[in-house]
ROKOL-840443 format. One line per field, with one value per residue (C-alpha): chain; residue number from 1; x, y, z. Coordinates in Angstrom, 1 decimal. Layout:
<nodes>
chain: A	...;
resi: NUM	...;
x: X	...;
y: Y	...;
z: Z	...;
</nodes>
This chain:
<nodes>
chain: A	A	A	A	A	A	A	A	A	A	A	A	A	A	A	A	A	A	A	A	A	A	A	A	A	A	A	A	A	A	A	A	A	A	A	A	A	A	A	A	A	A	A	A	A	A	A	A	A	A	A	A	A	A	A	A	A	A	A	A	A	A	A	A	A	A	A	A	A	A	A	A	A	A	A	A	A	A	A	A	A	A	A	A	A	A	A	A	A	A	A	A	A	A	A	A	A	A	A	A	A	A	A	A	A	A	A	A	A	A	A	A	A	A	A	A	A	A	A	A	A	A	A	A	A	A	A	A	A	A	A	A	A	A	A	A	A	A	A	A	A	A	A	A	A	A	A	A	A	A	A	A	A	A	A	A	A	A	A	A	A	A	A	A	A	A	A	A	A	A	A	A	A	A	A	A	A	A	A	A	A	A	A	A	A	A	A	A	A	A	A	A	A	A	A	A	A	A	A	A	A	A	A	A	A	A	A	A	A	A	A	A	A	A	A	A	A	A	A	A	A	A	A	A	A	A	A	A	A	A	A	A	A	A	A	A	A	A	A	A	A	A	A	A	A	A	A	A	A	A	A	A	A	A	A	A	A	A	A	A	A	A	A	A	A	A	A	A	A	A	A	A	A	A	A	A	A	A	A	A;
resi: 1	2	3	4	5	6	7	8	9	10	11	12	13	14	15	16	17	18	19	20	21	22	23	24	25	26	27	28	29	30	31	32	33	34	35	36	37	38	39	40	41	42	43	44	45	46	47	48	49	50	51	52	53	54	55	56	57	58	59	60	61	62	63	64	65	66	67	68	69	70	71	72	73	74	75	76	77	78	79	80	81	82	83	84	85	86	87	88	89	90	91	92	93	94	95	96	97	98	99	100	101	102	103	104	105	106	107	108	109	110	111	112	113	114	115	116	117	118	119	120	121	122	123	124	125	126	127	128	129	130	131	132	133	134	135	136	137	138	139	140	141	142	143	144	145	146	147	148	149	150	151	152	153	154	155	156	157	158	159	160	161	162	163	164	165	166	167	168	169	170	171	172	173	174	175	176	177	178	179	180	181	182	183	184	185	186	187	188	189	190	191	192	193	194	195	196	197	198	199	200	201	202	203	204	205	206	207	208	209	210	211	212	213	214	215	216	217	218	219	220	221	222	223	224	225	226	227	228	229	230	231	232	233	234	235	236	237	238	239	240	241	242	243	244	245	246	247	248	249	250	251	252	253	254	255	256	257	258	259	260	261	262	263	264	265	266	267	268	269	270	271	272	273	274	275	276	277	278	279	280;
x: -2.4	-5.3	-4.6	-5.4	-3.4	-0.4	-0.7	-1.1	2.1	3.9	2.8	3.8	7.3	7.7	6.7	9.4	11.9	11.1	9.0	7.1	3.4	2.6	4.4	2.7	-0.7	0.2	1.3	-2.1	-4.0	-2.1	-2.3	-6.0	-6.4	-4.5	-6.6	-9.7	-8.1	-7.4	-11.0	-12.5	-10.5	-10.8	-7.0	-5.1	-1.7	0.2	-1.4	0.0	2.2	3.5	0.4	-1.6	0.6	0.1	-3.7	-3.7	-1.8	-4.2	-7.1	-5.6	-5.1	-8.7	-10.0	-8.2	-5.2	-2.2	1.3	2.8	0.1	0.4	4.2	3.8	1.3	3.6	6.6	4.7	3.8	7.4	8.5	5.7	6.7	10.3	9.1	6.6	9.2	11.6	8.8	7.7	4.3	5.1	7.3	8.6	8.6	6.0	7.3	10.3	10.9	11.0	7.2	6.6	5.0	7.2	6.4	7.1	10.0	8.2	5.8	2.5	2.2	-0.3	-2.7	-3.9	-7.5	-8.6	-10.0	-13.5	-13.0	-12.0	-15.2	-17.2	-15.3	-15.8	-19.5	-19.7	-17.9	-19.7	-22.9	-21.3	-21.6	-19.3	-16.5	-16.2	-16.3	-13.7	-11.4	-11.5	-11.0	-7.9	-6.4	-7.1	-5.5	-2.4	-1.6	-1.7	-1.9	-5.3	-3.9	-2.3	-5.7	-7.5	-5.1	-5.1	-6.4	-8.0	-4.7	-2.9	-4.8	-3.4	-3.8	-0.5	-0.4	-3.9	-2.9	-4.1	-1.4	-1.6	0.9	1.5	3.0	4.1	4.0	5.2	9.0	9.4	8.0	6.6	6.0	4.0	2.5	0.0	-3.4	-2.6	-6.0	-7.9	-11.3	-9.9	-8.3	-11.6	-13.6	-11.1	-10.7	-14.5	-14.9	-12.0	-13.7	-17.0	-15.8	-14.3	-11.5	-11.4	-8.9	-10.7	-9.4	-10.4	-12.6	-13.8	-13.1	-10.8	-8.6	-10.7	-13.9	-12.4	-11.3	-14.8	-16.2	-13.6	-14.6	-18.3	-17.5	-15.7	-18.6	-21.2	-19.4	-17.4	-14.2	-11.1	-10.5	-8.9	-7.6	-4.0	-4.9	-5.4	-1.7	-0.7	-3.1	-1.8	1.8	1.0	-0.9	2.0	4.5	2.2	2.6	6.3	6.8	10.3	10.3	12.2	9.3	6.8	8.9	8.7	5.0	4.3	6.8	8.8	12.2	13.6	13.1	12.7	9.5	8.2	9.0	7.0	4.0	4.4	4.8	1.1	1.5	-0.1	2.8	2.2	4.6	3.5	6.3	9.0	7.3	8.6	6.1	6.3;
y: 2.9	2.0	2.2	-1.5	-2.7	-0.8	-2.2	-5.7	-5.3	-4.1	-7.1	-9.5	-8.0	-8.1	-11.8	-12.4	-10.7	-13.3	-11.3	-13.6	-14.2	-12.6	-9.5	-9.3	-9.6	-6.7	-4.7	-5.4	-4.3	-1.1	-0.2	-0.9	1.7	4.3	3.3	4.3	7.6	8.2	7.3	9.5	12.5	11.6	11.4	9.6	7.9	10.5	13.3	12.1	14.7	15.3	17.2	14.0	12.1	14.7	14.6	10.8	10.7	13.2	11.0	7.9	9.6	10.9	7.3	6.2	4.4	4.5	5.8	2.4	1.4	4.6	4.3	0.8	2.2	5.0	2.6	0.5	3.5	4.5	1.1	1.2	4.8	3.8	0.9	3.1	5.7	3.0	1.6	5.0	5.0	8.0	11.0	11.4	9.8	11.8	10.9	9.9	8.2	11.7	11.7	8.8	9.7	9.5	6.6	6.6	4.3	3.5	0.6	0.6	-2.3	-4.8	-6.5	-10.0	-10.8	-11.5	-14.9	-13.3	-11.6	-15.0	-16.5	-13.8	-14.1	-17.9	-17.5	-15.0	-16.9	-20.1	-18.5	-17.5	-19.7	-22.6	-21.3	-18.1	-19.9	-22.4	-19.6	-17.7	-20.8	-21.6	-18.2	-18.6	-22.1	-21.4	-17.7	-17.6	-14.3	-13.4	-13.5	-16.9	-18.3	-16.8	-18.5	-22.0	-24.7	-28.1	-29.9	-27.5	-29.0	-32.4	-35.1	-36.4	-38.8	-37.7	-34.0	-31.4	-29.4	-26.5	-26.0	-22.2	-21.3	-18.0	-16.4	-12.9	-12.6	-16.1	-17.6	-20.8	-23.4	-26.5	-26.0	-27.9	-26.4	-26.4	-25.7	-29.0	-27.5	-25.4	-28.6	-30.5	-27.7	-27.0	-30.7	-31.3	-28.3	-29.5	-32.9	-31.3	-29.2	-32.1	-31.9	-28.5	-26.0	-23.1	-21.5	-23.6	-21.0	-19.2	-15.9	-13.0	-11.4	-8.3	-10.2	-11.7	-8.3	-7.0	-9.6	-8.8	-5.1	-6.1	-8.2	-5.2	-2.9	-5.3	-6.3	-3.2	-5.3	-3.8	-6.5	-7.1	-10.3	-9.6	-9.5	-13.3	-13.7	-11.7	-13.7	-17.0	-15.9	-14.6	-17.8	-20.0	-17.8	-18.2	-22.0	-21.7	-22.6	-21.6	-18.3	-19.8	-22.3	-19.5	-17.7	-20.7	-21.1	-17.4	-17.3	-14.3	-13.4	-12.4	-13.5	-9.8	-9.6	-12.7	-11.2	-8.1	-10.3	-12.3	-9.3	-9.3	-12.7	-12.8	-13.5	-15.0	-13.2	-15.0	-17.6	-14.9	-12.3	-12.2	-12.2	-10.3;
z: -139.2	-137.0	-133.2	-132.5	-135.6	-134.3	-130.8	-132.3	-134.3	-131.2	-129.2	-132.0	-132.2	-128.4	-128.6	-131.2	-128.9	-126.3	-123.8	-121.4	-122.1	-118.7	-119.7	-123.1	-121.3	-119.1	-122.2	-123.9	-120.8	-120.4	-124.1	-124.0	-121.3	-123.5	-126.5	-124.6	-123.8	-127.5	-128.4	-125.7	-127.0	-130.7	-131.1	-133.8	-133.1	-135.2	-133.1	-129.7	-127.9	-124.5	-123.4	-124.1	-121.7	-119.0	-119.5	-119.6	-116.3	-114.7	-115.8	-114.3	-110.9	-111.2	-111.8	-108.6	-110.0	-107.6	-108.5	-109.0	-111.5	-113.4	-113.5	-115.1	-117.6	-118.7	-118.8	-121.3	-123.3	-123.4	-124.7	-127.3	-128.3	-128.9	-131.0	-132.9	-133.8	-135.0	-137.2	-138.6	-136.8	-134.5	-135.4	-131.8	-128.4	-126.4	-123.0	-121.0	-117.6	-116.1	-116.7	-114.4	-111.1	-108.0	-105.7	-102.0	-100.9	-97.7	-98.3	-96.4	-94.0	-95.3	-92.9	-93.7	-93.6	-90.0	-89.2	-89.0	-92.4	-93.8	-92.5	-94.2	-97.4	-97.5	-96.8	-99.6	-102.3	-101.5	-102.8	-106.1	-109.3	-109.3	-111.6	-109.6	-106.3	-107.4	-108.7	-105.4	-103.3	-105.5	-104.9	-101.1	-101.0	-103.1	-103.0	-106.8	-108.5	-110.0	-113.5	-112.9	-111.7	-114.7	-117.2	-115.7	-118.0	-117.1	-117.6	-115.3	-112.3	-111.4	-108.7	-107.3	-104.4	-103.4	-103.3	-105.8	-107.6	-110.1	-112.8	-113.3	-116.6	-118.3	-114.9	-113.9	-113.6	-115.0	-111.8	-113.4	-110.7	-109.8	-106.3	-104.1	-103.0	-99.3	-97.9	-97.8	-98.5	-101.4	-102.9	-102.7	-104.3	-107.1	-107.9	-108.0	-110.3	-112.5	-113.0	-113.8	-116.8	-118.7	-121.3	-123.0	-124.3	-122.7	-119.5	-116.5	-114.9	-118.0	-116.3	-117.0	-114.4	-114.5	-113.9	-110.7	-109.6	-110.2	-107.9	-105.3	-105.4	-105.2	-102.1	-100.5	-101.3	-99.9	-96.7	-95.9	-95.6	-97.3	-99.9	-103.3	-105.0	-104.1	-100.4	-100.7	-101.5	-98.4	-96.3	-97.7	-96.9	-93.5	-92.4	-93.6	-91.6	-88.5	-88.9	-89.0	-92.7	-93.8	-95.7	-98.6	-99.0	-99.0	-101.6	-104.0	-103.4	-104.2	-107.1	-105.7	-107.1	-103.7	-100.0	-99.2	-101.2	-99.5	-96.1	-97.1	-97.9	-94.7	-92.4	-91.3	-89.7	-86.2	-83.8	-80.4	-78.0	-74.8	-75.0	-74.9	-72.8	-69.1	-66.3	-63.1;
</nodes>
């Protein structure tokens, strides 16, 4: 069986089992990475063995992927392999959870974009073409995940009581939600763009997650600012925390499963200590 045909069957079966669309998209992306490995090394599915998993893992580290990303990649391959053996596509499961890279339990403290970095970021995206500009403004004004922004449709952006809302569906961890664009400038830009595209079944921004990530990397390279799309979520959470927004509200806006995760995202809030610091 052809590699892509096998992967397509796997995704179809996972959809029947009730996996969320966001999970299926992640499966597709990860299997696509493994497919490229097989093509590079001229390997067929029935030739996969444990040594291939070891080599694939080494390549991912070489390409700069972190341990968490690699662990997710191998986890997907493990789920696929179990399915493939059950369906007679593979003779054996070539990996186990023991092959996953060990990840540190200590999480690196994330710093939000500084106010100056934000000014540079805004000046940069304001010079991009309208769909890219609007997508980045939306992420900045809502804290939406890059994949969530990429999958929005025209009808997912709505005007309610003169406020602009986005309806996020098939989100990670089942975190579907309808949230406002809190930044006024972002709301204005996204709504104007939404009106300009008219009614269509295509994604609102006509951009993939990877394309948005490519522009984020380009911004970082050109400005020297440490930046990636997910940093906009941390910045969004931190700025709300600075304004005194309850953490449970921030949790809902970000679509987190736990308050602890939201606290991690908001940890880079700039705290004014002058009101509690004694003077001498």
